[in-house]
C-alpha positions in Angstrom: -31.4 -15.2 -5.5 -27.7 -14.2 -6.5 -26.4 -12.5 -9.8 -23.3 -14.5 -11.2 -20.7 -12.1 -12.6 -17.9 -14.6 -13.5 -14.5 -14.2 -12.8 -13.9 -10.6 -11.5 -11.5 -9.1 -8.9 -14.3 -8.3 -6.5 -13.0 -9.2 -3.0 -13.9 -5.8 -1.2 -12.9 -3.7 0.1 -9.5 -3.6 -1.3 -6.7 -1.6 0.4 -5.2 1.2 -1.8 -1.5 0.2 -1.7 1.3 2.7 -2.6 4.5 0.9 -3.6 7.6 3.0 -3.2 11.0 2.2 -4.7 14.3 3.9 -5.8 15.9 3.3 -9.0 19.8 2.7 -9.3 20.6 6.2 -8.8 18.2 6.8 -5.8 15.4 8.7 -7.2 12.2 7.8 -5.8 9.1 6.5 -7.6 5.7 5.3 -6.5 2.7 3.2 -7.9 -0.8 2.7 -7.0 -1.6 -1.0 -6.7 -5.0 -2.3 -6.1 -4.1 -6.0 -5.6 -2.0 -6.9 -2.5 -2.2 -7.7 1.0 -0.7 -9.8 3.8 0.2 -13.2 2.9 2.2 -14.1 6.3 2.8 -12.7 9.7 6.0 -10.9 8.4 5.0 -10.8 4.5 3.0 -8.7 2.1 2.3 -9.7 -1.5 1.5 -7.6 -4.2 0.5 -8.0 -7.8 2.3 -5.5 -10.0 2.8 -6.4 -13.8 5.6 -4.8 -15.5 6.4 -1.2 -14.6 9.3 0.9 -13.6 8.4 0.2 -10.0 9.0 -3.6 -10.9 12.3 -2.8 -12.6 13.3 -1.0 -9.4 12.4 -3.8 -7.1 14.6 -6.1 -9.2 17.6 -3.8 -9.1 17.3 -2.8 -5.3 15.6 -5.7 -3.8 13.5 -3.5 -1.6 10.1 -1.6 -1.5 7.7 0.0 0.8 3.9 -0.6 1.0 2.1 2.6 2.3 -1.6 2.8 2.6 -3.2 5.4 0.9 -5.3 7.9 3.2 -8.3 10.6 2.5 -5.9 13.4 2.6 -4.0 12.3 -0.6 -6.6 10.6 -2.7 -5.6 12.8 -5.9 -2.0 12.2 -5.3 -2.2 8.6 -4.7 -4.6 8.2 -7.8 -2.1 10.1 -9.7 0.9 7.8 -9.3 -1.2 4.8 -10.4 -2.2 6.6 -13.7 0.8 8.0 -14.8 4.1 6.2 -15.5 7.5 7.1 -14.0 8.9 6.0 -17.5 7.0 8.8 -18.9 7.1 11.4 -16.0 10.3 11.2 -14.2 9.3 13.9 -11.8 5.9 12.4 -11.0 6.5 11.9 -7.1 7.2 15.9 -6.9 4.0 16.3 -9.4 2.0 14.1 -6.8 3.2 16.6 -4.0 5.2 13.5 -2.2 8.4 13.8 -0.4 10.3 11.0 1.0 12.7 9.7 3.7 15.0 6.7 2.9 14.1 3.8 5.3 16.6 2.9 7.9 15.8 -0.9 7.1 15.7 -1.4 3.4 16.6 0.5 0.4 13.3 2.0 -0.3 11.6 5.3 0.2 9.1 6.3 2.9 6.3 8.6 1.4 6.3 11.2 4.3 2.8 12.3 3.5 1.2 8.8 4.0 1.1 7.7 7.6 1.6 3.9 7.4 4.7 2.1 5.8 5.6 -1.6 5.5 9.3 -1.4 5.0 10.0 -4.6 2.8 13.0 -6.5 1.4 12.1 -8.6 -1.8 11.9 -12.3 -1.0 10.5 -14.0 -4.0 8.9 -13.2 -7.2 6.1 -15.6 -8.2 4.6 -16.2 -11.7 2.1 -13.6 -12.8 4.1 -10.6 -11.4 3.5 -11.4 -7.6 6.1 -9.8 -5.5 6.5 -11.2 -2.2 8.3 -9.0 0.5 9.6 -9.7 3.8 8.5 -6.8 6.4 11.7 -5.5 8.0 9.9 -2.7 9.9 6.6 -0.8 10.1 6.4 3.0 10.3 3.8 4.7 11.4 3.7 8.6 11.6 2.8 10.2 15.2 0.0 11.9 13.6 -2.0 8.4 13.6 -1.2 7.6 17.1 -3.5 8.1 20.2 -2.2 9.8 23.4 -0.8 6.4 24.7 1.2 5.6 21.3 -1.2 3.0 19.8 -2.3 3.2 16.5 -5.8 5.0 16.0 -7.4 3.8 12.9 -9.7 6.8 12.5 -6.5 9.0 12.5 -4.7 6.6 9.9 -7.7 7.7 7.4 -7.3 4.8 5.4 -9.2 4.5 2.1 -10.2 1.6 0.1 -11.1 0.8 -3.5 -14.6 -0.2 -4.6 -13.6 -2.7 -7.4 -17.3 -2.8 -8.4 -17.8 0.9 -9.1 -14.0 2.1 -9.4 -14.6 4.5 -6.2 -12.5 5.3 -3.0 -14.0 5.2 0.3 -12.8 5.8 3.8 -13.2 3.1 6.2 -16.4 3.4 8.4 -17.3 2.8 11.9 -16.3 0.0 14.3 -19.0 -2.6 14.6 -17.2 -5.3 16.7 -14.4 -6.8 18.5 -12.0 -9.4 16.4 -11.4 -12.7 18.1 -13.9 -11.7 21.0 -17.4 -11.3 19.8 -17.7 -14.7 18.5 -17.3 -16.1 22.0 -20.9 -15.0 22.7 -21.9 -17.9 20.4 -20.1 -20.7 22.5 
């Protein structure tokens, strides 16, 4: 048996994306975006609706996409529940500091280990923003001794769309593009 839920955003897990922008005066802002992901090898798409963040994207033609981590759950949730239009210093209140990207006119949130640095490529109907990735930066804290990304050190969290919870990623259960060969 299966239970039908109708049309719901129930693709799980969903990464917790933090979208960073600058306004026209260089003031940083960020928002939590539940809907987004890779849409090509060098492109990311996020659905944002209408926010200060989207106003900033249209002015600067750039944004960053950080992945929320377990150490900053409250801060990442905070930038999603509070508008920069109402709380101009919400980045400071969240405890976030930023460094300007070398590749695009957008802030990298120093406290979050992974950032996609994107140039606005296109805006689709329904508030879907496509960014061309100009660089991916990862802090040293998330690398192993050989300089490779260590997923456990990234401490990525995902959102549970069924019950509105945040969860850390779990254990490795297989090898991508390898384990299926056992069935050939």
